[in-house]
N, C-alpha and C positions, 0 to 999 in steps of 0.2 A: 844496533849492530849494522855494519855496512860491509859491502864487498867491493874490492877494487875492480873496476870494470874495464880498465884499459889493458891492452896487450901491447906494450912497447916493442916487444920482439917482432911484432907484425907491423910496426910503424904507426901505431895509433897514438894520437895526442888529443888532449882535451882543449878545445878552444872555448874559454869561458865567455860568458856574456860580456864581461868587461872588455875582452879582446875584440868582440864583434862590434860593440858600440864605439870603441876607440878607432877601429878601422872605418866605421861609418862617418864619424865626424873628423877623422884624420887628425886627432889630437889626443894622444894617449895620456899626457900629463894632466890635461883637463878632466878626463874621465876618471883617472886615478884619484885626483883631488876630490871630486864629487863622492867617490866611494869612501875615501878616508873620512870625509865629513858626514857620511851617511845621509847624503842629500839626493839620492837617486830619484825619489818621487818628485823632487822639485825641478829636475832638469830633463828627465827622459820619460816620456809617456809610453803607453802600450803601442801607440801608432809609430813612435820613433823606433821602438824595439822591433816591431814587425818590419819596418822599412830597412833597418840595419840587417836583419836576417836575410831579407830578400836581396839586398845589395851584396852581402858577403858570400852567400850561398845561393846564387840565382837558379841554378839547375836543380837544386834539391829543396827549394824553398817550400813547396807544398807539403812534402812529407815532414820536413823539419818543423814547420808551423803547426801541423796537425798535432805532433807530439808536444810542442810547446804549449798549445792550448789545453791539451790533456793534463799537462803538469799544472796549469792554472786552475783547472777544475779540481784536481787533487788537492791543491793548496786551499781552495775554498772549502772543500769537504772536510779537511782536517784542521783548518785554521792556521796554516803556515803563514807567518808574518816576516820571515827572515829570508825571502827569496831574492836576495840582492844580486848584483852583477856576477858575483863569483860562486853563486849557488845554483847555477844552471849553465849548460853549455852544449856544444856540438862536438862529436867525436869525428876526427878527420884522419885520413890515411896520409901520412906525410909523403908517401911515394905517389899518391894520386891514383892508385890502382882500384880503390873501392870508393864508392860515393860516401860523402859525409852523412851523418845521421844524428838526431838529437840524442843526447846522452841519457842514460837511465837517471831517474830522479834520485838526487842525493842531498844530504845535509838538510833534512826536513824535521829535525828534532824539536824545533820551536813551533808547536802547534797549539791547538785548543788547550787552555789552562796551563800553558807553558810556565807561567809565573806564579802558579799556586802549588802548595804542598799537597801531598796525598791526604794528610790529616785534615786540611781545610776542605778538600773535596768531600771527604767522608762526613765532616760536620754538616755540609750543605745537604748531603743525602739524608742524613738523620733528621734534619730540621725541615725536610721536604722543600728545600730551596734550590735543589740542583737544576731543575728545569729552568727556573728563572735566571739563575747564574749562567747557564749554558746559552740561553737566549741573549742575554746581555753580552756575553763574550762573542757570540756569532755576529751580532750587530756592530760591535766595535772592533772586530778583527779586520785589519786593513792589509791589502797586498802592497808589495813594493811597486806595483804598476798602477798608474792612474791613466786617465784619459785627458786629452787636450781640453775638452769642454767640461770635465768633471774631476777636479782634483780631490775632492772629499768623496771617497767611494769605498765601500767595503767589498769583501771577496764576492759576495753574491750579486751585488750591483754590477761589478765588473763582469762576472760570468754571464749575467743576463744580457749585457750589452754585446759581448763578443759572440754569444751564441745566437743572437738575433740580428746582428748588424752586418756591416760591410766586411767584417773580419772572416765571416764564416760561410763559405761554400764547402766547409770541411766536414763531410758526413760522419767520419769516425768520431769526431769530438761530440757531435750532437748525440750519436749513439751512446758514447761513453757517459754523457751527462744525464741520460735517461735511465741509466742502470739503477737498480734498486738493491739495497743492502739486505 
């Protein structure tokens, strides 16, 4: 279930990741072609995406990036593998009266065990194979974002890098990542 989070009467619009990256490289056709071919991981790294957000929203980059990284932590937590360019964005006031902000998380239906039936999962549980299957899924769950130096990376490898590396003087993300369920 999802809720429509924009208020067009107040001049809000969603600037999808594809729009941000197209502005960054100044070539919309190129970015759209990448998206159609589902080659996001091959062309745009996390570093590129961060640079694009910083370029397009310079005055709000810190708060937008904090929320962006929280989304990536959420994706790792639930195994979202479908966070392509059009499944994240920034809400902008078309009149410029309010600062832009990272959108609420949306379109996260494809998470852990997205490609398995409930019957199959029940079978694993009965055969005491669920934990092993979950561990395999977690290890093989890959984000749409990679790193320049590491193309083959899973969600947790990515989170470990951005929680410890140059991406993060973002205290709220570290706090979020340390939460316990």
